[in-house]
N, C-alpha and C positions, 0 to 999 in steps of 0.2 A: 151477658149470655151468649151473644152472638159469636164473641170471640171463642169461647170455649167449643162451639159447634164447628168453627172453622178449623180449629185444632185437631178435633177428633176426626173430621173429614180428611185431613191431612195425613194423620196417622193411618187412618183406614186405606187410603190412596197408597201410600207407601207400602203397607202391608200387602195389599192385593198385587202391586208391581212386584215386589219381591218374590211372592208366592208364584205369580205368573212366570218370572224370569227362571226360578229354580225348576218349574216344571218344563219349561221349554230346554233347559240344559239337560234334564235327566231325559225326557222323552226324545230329544234330537240326538243324544248320544246313542240311544238304542239304534237307531236308523243309519249309523255311520259305518257299521260293519257291512261289507260288500255281501251281495247275496246272488249275484249273476254268475254266468259260467265262468269258470276259471278262479273263482273266489276260494274254493277249497284247495287244499294242499294236494299237489300231484300225487297220484298213486300208480304204483308200480306192480304188476303181477307177472309170474314168469313160471314156465314149465320147462323141464329138462328130460327128454327121452331118449333112450337108447335104440337107435333105428336099424342098424346093420353091423354085422361083424364079418370081415374076410380073415384071411389067413393072419395078416399082420397088422390091420387097422380095425377101429371100431368108430362108427359114425354116431354122434350125438346132435340133437336139435334142440336148439333153445328157442322157445316161443313167448313173446312178451306182449303185455297189453297195457297202455298207458291211459289213465282216466283223469278228469279234473285239471287237464292242462289249461293255462291262461289262454285268452283268444288271441294274443298277439304270437304265441309259440306255433310254429309251422312243421317243425321235425323234431326228431329226438336220436340220439345214437347211445348205444349200449356197449361196455366193454366186458368180454367174458374171459375168465380164468378157471381153469379146472385144477384140483387138488386131488392127489392119491391119498391114501389111507396113511402114508408115512410123512404127510406135510409137504411133499414136493409140489410144485405148481407149474402149469403150462398156460401161458397168456396167448392169445389169438390177436393177429392184427385186425381181422375181418370183424366189424362191429355188426351188432343186431341193430338196424336202423330203419325208420319208419316215417311216414308223415302223420300230421295231426290235423285232423277235420272235427270241428265242433268240440274240441276239448279231448278227443280220442283217437288212439292210434295204435297199431300193432306192428310187430316185425316177427320174422322166423329166419334163423340162420343155422345151417348144418356145420359141424366142425369134425374133421376126421383126426382121430387119436392114434398113434402108434402103439401096438402092443410091444413091451409088456407094462405101459403106464395104464394103470387102472383108476377110472374116474370114481372118486367116492363122493365129490361135491362140485359145485361150481358157484363162483361169485359174480353177481352182476351188478354193475353201476354204470351211470352215465349221467347225461343232462338233457333237458329241453333246449331248443334253439329257436330264436336268438336270445332268450332270456338266461340261459345258463342256469336255470333251477335245476338243482340235483334231483336225480332218480336213483333209488336204492340207497345203499348196497342191499342185495338179497343174497342169501345163500340156498342153493337149490341141490336137492339130491335126485339121481336119476330114477324115473319111474321104471320099475320092472328090471333093473340092471342086475346082472349078474357078474361077478368078478371074473377078469379074463386072466388066462394064465400067462 
């Protein structure tokens, strides 16, 4: 009778051990995803506004905001290219660039476009530095823009 009791205890002990191990694996896996700053995918939002019009130029301003940047990222740079209604594009060398503090940053950059190029949209994309994590691409349309002659 004693031998049967030891076998039962051994089986019970193994069952408890396996159940505990499974619970540890399942619950431990739940805590493996990061929840601190920078754990989310970086987000980019931008606006494009038409600021002014002279005889032969139109000024547009791109304002962008970055959120959820990783703690190691310190800066970002965005490239901007304008497209007209016919599909022609104009890329600009001047980036919209900014610094990242606590996972958040902003930039503002003005661009002067020569008439008769009429901006229908702008594409914005870039990266966080030093990680190189991509930002964008976004397609923007000018707020309150009217076609230029």
